[in-house]
C-alpha positions in Angstrom: -34.8 75.5 -35.6 -31.6 73.8 -33.7 -29.9 70.9 -35.7 -30.4 67.5 -34.0 -26.9 66.4 -32.2 -25.6 63.3 -34.1 -26.3 60.0 -32.7 -23.7 58.4 -30.5 -21.2 55.9 -32.0 -20.2 52.6 -30.5 -16.8 53.2 -28.7 -15.0 50.3 -30.5 -16.8 50.8 -33.9 -17.0 54.6 -34.6 -18.8 54.0 -37.9 -21.8 52.5 -36.2 -24.4 54.7 -34.8 -26.1 53.3 -31.5 -28.5 54.3 -28.8 -27.1 51.4 -26.4 -24.6 51.8 -23.9 -23.0 49.9 -21.0 -24.5 50.1 -17.8 -21.2 49.8 -16.1 -19.0 52.5 -17.5 -21.7 54.3 -19.5 -19.9 54.5 -22.8 -22.1 53.9 -26.0 -21.6 50.5 -27.8 -23.5 48.6 -30.5 -25.3 45.3 -29.7 -21.8 43.2 -30.9 -19.9 44.9 -28.0 -22.4 44.4 -25.3 -23.1 41.3 -23.2 -26.3 40.4 -20.9 -25.6 41.1 -17.3 -27.4 40.6 -14.1 -28.5 44.5 -14.3 -28.3 46.0 -17.8 -25.6 45.1 -20.3 -22.1 45.3 -20.1 -19.2 45.9 -22.8 -16.7 43.4 -23.4 -14.1 45.5 -21.6 -15.9 45.7 -18.6 -16.5 41.9 -18.5 -12.9 41.3 -19.0 -11.9 43.8 -15.7 -15.0 42.1 -13.7 -13.2 38.7 -14.3 -9.6 39.9 -13.3 -11.2 41.7 -10.2 -12.8 38.1 -9.1 -10.5 36.2 -6.8 -9.6 32.8 -8.0 -10.7 29.8 -5.5 -7.9 28.0 -3.9 -7.3 25.3 -1.6 -5.8 25.5 1.7 -2.4 24.9 0.0 -2.8 27.6 -2.3 -3.7 25.4 -5.4 -6.2 26.4 -8.0 -9.4 24.5 -7.8 -8.9 24.2 -11.4 -6.7 21.4 -10.7 -9.1 19.4 -8.8 -10.6 17.4 -11.2 -7.6 14.6 -12.1 -4.6 13.8 -10.0 -2.4 13.5 -13.1 0.9 13.6 -11.1 -0.3 10.7 -9.0 -0.9 8.6 -12.0 2.2 9.7 -13.8 4.6 8.5 -10.5 2.1 5.0 -10.5 2.7 4.6 -14.2 6.5 5.2 -13.7 7.0 2.9 -10.7 4.9 0.1 -12.8 7.0 0.6 -15.7 10.3 0.5 -14.0 9.1 -2.8 -12.1 8.0 -4.4 -15.7 11.5 -3.7 -16.9 13.0 -5.2 -14.3 10.8 -8.1 -14.1 11.4 -8.7 -17.9 15.3 -8.5 -17.4 15.0 -10.8 -14.6 12.7 -13.3 -16.4 10.5 -13.6 -13.2 7.4 -11.7 -12.6 7.7 -12.2 -8.6 11.3 -11.8 -8.2 13.0 -9.1 -10.3 16.2 -8.8 -8.1 18.5 -10.5 -10.9 17.5 -7.6 -13.4 20.7 -5.2 -14.3 18.7 -2.3 -13.5 17.6 -3.6 -9.9 21.3 -3.8 -9.2 22.4 -0.5 -10.6 19.7 1.6 -9.0 19.3 -0.3 -5.5 20.5 2.2 -2.4 23.8 0.9 -1.2 25.2 3.4 0.8 28.8 2.3 -0.2 28.4 2.7 -3.8 26.9 6.1 -3.3 30.0 6.9 -1.4 31.7 6.0 -4.5 30.1 8.4 -6.7 26.6 6.6 -7.8 24.3 9.2 -6.4 21.6 8.4 -9.1 20.9 5.7 -6.7 19.6 8.1 -4.0 16.5 8.8 -6.5 16.6 5.6 -8.7 15.9 3.5 -5.4 12.8 5.1 -5.0 11.4 3.8 -8.1 12.4 0.2 -7.4 10.5 -2.7 -5.7 11.3 -6.1 -4.3 8.6 -8.5 -6.2 5.0 -7.7 -7.3 3.6 -7.5 -3.8 6.0 -4.9 -2.7 5.0 -2.8 -5.6 1.2 -3.3 -5.2 1.3 -2.4 -1.7 3.0 0.7 -2.3 1.1 1.7 -5.2 -2.2 1.3 -3.2 -1.0 3.5 -0.8 0.2 6.2 -3.3 -3.2 6.0 -5.0 -5.1 6.5 -1.8 -2.9 9.3 -0.4 -1.5 11.2 -3.7 -4.9 12.5 -4.9 -6.0 14.2 -1.7 -2.3 15.7 -1.1 -2.3 16.7 -4.8 -5.7 18.3 -4.7 -4.7 20.4 -1.6 -1.3 21.3 -2.4 -1.2 21.8 -6.3 0.6 19.6 -8.7 3.9 21.3 -8.5 4.3 21.5 -4.6 2.6 18.0 -4.4 5.6 16.8 -6.7 8.1 18.6 -4.8 6.8 17.2 -1.3 7.1 13.6 -3.0 10.6 14.4 -4.0 11.5 16.0 -0.7 10.3 12.6 1.2 12.0 10.3 -1.2 15.4 12.2 -0.6 14.6 12.3 3.2 14.3 8.6 3.4 17.4 8.1 1.3 19.5 10.4 3.7 18.3 8.6 6.5 19.1 5.3 5.1 23.1 6.9 4.3 23.3 8.0 7.7 21.7 5.0 9.8 22.2 2.0 7.6 24.9 -0.4 7.4 27.2 0.5 4.0 26.6 -2.6 2.3 22.9 -3.1 2.8 20.6 -2.6 -0.1 17.3 -0.8 0.5 14.7 0.0 -2.4 11.2 1.3 -2.8 8.9 4.1 -2.7 7.9 3.5 1.0 10.0 6.6 1.9 8.2 9.0 -0.3 4.9 7.5 0.8 5.2 7.5 4.3 6.2 11.5 3.5 2.6 11.8 2.1 1.3 10.4 5.3 3.0 13.2 6.9 1.5 15.5 4.4 -1.9 14.3 4.8 -1.7 14.7 8.6 -0.7 18.1 8.2 -3.3 19.2 5.8 -6.1 17.7 7.8 -4.5 19.6 11.0 -4.5 22.7 8.7 -8.0 22.3 7.8 -9.1 21.1 11.5 -10.3 17.5 10.6 -10.4 14.6 12.7 -6.9 13.1 12.6 -7.8 9.6 14.1 -8.0 7.7 10.9 -4.6 8.9 9.6 -3.0 8.4 12.9 -4.3 4.9 13.3 -3.2 4.1 9.8 0.0 5.6 10.2 0.6 3.6 13.6 -0.4 0.4 11.9 2.2 0.9 9.2 5.1 1.9 11.4 4.5 -1.2 13.7 4.5 -3.4 10.4 7.9 -1.8 9.4 9.5 -2.4 12.9 8.1 -6.0 13.2 8.2 -7.5 9.5 11.8 -8.7 8.4 13.6 -6.9 5.4 11.6 -3.4 5.8 13.7 -0.5 6.3 12.2 1.4 9.2 14.8 4.2 8.5 13.8 5.1 5.1 10.1 5.2 6.1 11.1 7.4 9.4 13.4 9.9 7.2 10.5 10.3 4.4 7.8 10.9 7.1 9.9 13.5 8.7 10.7 15.2 5.3 7.1 14.8 4.2 6.0 16.4 7.2 8.3 19.4 7.6 7.6 20.5 3.6 3.9 20.2 4.1 4.0 22.3 7.3 6.6 24.6 5.3 4.0 25.2 2.9 0.6 25.4 5.0 1.9 27.0 8.1 5.2 29.1 7.5 3.3 31.8 5.5 0.7 32.5 8.1 3.7 32.8 10.7 5.6 35.0 8.5 2.6 36.9 8.0 2.7 36.6 4.1 0.4 39.4 2.6 0.1 38.2 -1.2 -0.5 34.7 -2.5 2.8 34.9 -4.4 4.6 35.7 -1.4 3.1 32.7 0.2 4.1 30.5 -2.5 7.5 31.5 -2.6 7.7 31.0 1.3 6.4 27.2 0.6 8.6 26.8 -2.4 11.4 27.8 -0.3 10.5 25.7 2.8 10.3 22.6 0.5 13.8 23.5 -0.9 15.3 23.6 2.4 14.3 20.2 3.0 15.5 18.8 0.0 19.0 20.4 0.3 19.1 19.2 4.0 18.5 15.9 2.7 21.1 16.1 0.4 23.4 17.6 2.7 23.0 14.5 4.9 23.6 12.2 2.1 26.6 14.0 1.2 27.9 14.2 4.8 27.7 10.4 5.4 28.6 9.0 1.8 32.4 10.2 1.8 32.9 8.3 5.1 31.6 4.9 3.9 34.1 2.1 3.2 33.3 -1.1 1.5 
């Protein structure tokens, strides 16, 4: 009589005889190492491999859909703007008119002062506002546009586009505005988001009528209302539009074959816009006299 062959043992626990096995790879496994599947049962290693093989769902901008629920970057930007306004209002002792604040005077964008080496004004001025109404209007626009851009582009790229738009607005002011004129506000960055939204909608083949009408109304107000810096708006609009176009269109034009390559091209295009804005700022700042 032939001896009965030994029972197979679990591939992960050699001391455990088992009559079960993975229906995917066929290896014997104990109940602890198996998981129910749509057909049969799979071992833990096959489950892990299957999860790696599944392509992660992404937006048109390459952002993971896991970032979709909460636009945290937008909320942080709004909080920073509100906090800085609160500081300036407290320093000025006036909730509605904060221009007497020391921080306000130190951060406002005056091209002559930037030419004198105070480069922090190029970014700092984008977080200042003339009065509570100016702050409220800009933060409402940021609240409306920001989450849409943040979802489509992803948090990192969205923040980069915002920064590029802010710097683009400042560069336009440096190039086109009187050296002693003070400019403040997040409008340059927000107009950049207008451009980014338009590019995203164009890339996803959505109707552009609403965003085009809204942008046209804002541009008309920029020209019509006194004290509004049209150049900051146009500079921010151009920078945001170019940055978003680089993220969404350039990888296709260059035929990027992998997601990592497409992401690198997108980041590179935003970096080019930022560098260009800084070059324009530097080119005009040294020639300013006050």
